[in-house]
C-alpha positions in Angstrom: 62.4 101.3 93.3 65.5 100.6 95.6 68.9 98.9 94.3 70.1 96.0 96.2 72.8 97.0 98.6 75.5 94.4 97.3 74.9 95.9 93.8 75.0 99.4 95.0 78.3 98.5 96.7 80.0 97.4 93.5 80.1 93.9 94.6 79.6 91.1 91.9 76.1 89.0 92.1 76.8 85.4 90.8 74.1 82.8 89.7 74.9 79.0 88.8 72.5 77.1 87.0 73.3 73.3 87.5 77.4 72.5 86.4 76.7 74.2 83.0 76.1 77.7 83.1 77.0 80.8 85.4 75.8 84.1 85.1 77.7 87.3 86.7 76.0 90.7 87.1 77.9 93.5 87.9 81.5 92.4 86.8 84.5 94.3 86.1 85.6 92.6 82.7 87.1 89.7 81.6 91.3 89.1 82.4 91.2 86.0 80.7 89.6 83.5 78.9 89.6 80.1 77.2 87.9 77.1 77.1 89.0 75.9 79.9 89.7 79.0 82.5 88.1 82.1 82.7 89.1 85.1 85.1 86.6 87.5 85.9 87.7 90.9 87.6 85.0 91.1 90.7 86.5 94.0 92.2 87.7 93.5 95.5 88.5 89.7 94.2 89.3 87.4 91.1 86.8 85.0 89.8 88.8 81.8 88.6 86.5 79.0 86.7 87.8 76.1 86.0 86.2 73.6 83.3 85.7 72.2 80.1 83.9 74.0 76.9 83.3 77.4 78.3 82.0 79.8 75.9 80.4 83.4 76.1 76.5 83.2 75.9 76.4 86.9 76.4 78.3 89.8 77.9 77.7 93.4 78.4 79.5 96.1 80.5 78.2 94.8 83.9 76.7 91.0 82.7 78.3 88.1 81.7 76.8 84.7 80.8 78.7 81.2 80.4 78.3 77.9 79.5 80.4 74.8 79.4 81.4 72.3 82.6 82.1 73.8 85.4 84.5 72.0 87.8 85.5 74.8 90.2 85.1 78.4 91.3 87.2 79.9 92.8 87.7 83.5 94.6 90.9 85.0 94.4 91.7 88.2 97.0 
């Protein structure tokens, strides 16, 4: 079985389900966490999420699933 090139390169994979759930694979940890804003270390960039009611649904060393109303997703290089 081959590992996808983006995961092998350390690039996060991001899946957004509607406006209420985001799944981030291959992250490098949370830098900031609050109910209105979350900053996720993505290696080369920080993923900044803005919204309301954020809560962690599940988290492992490499996977993160957040729920809440998502207003904005930004990459900060």
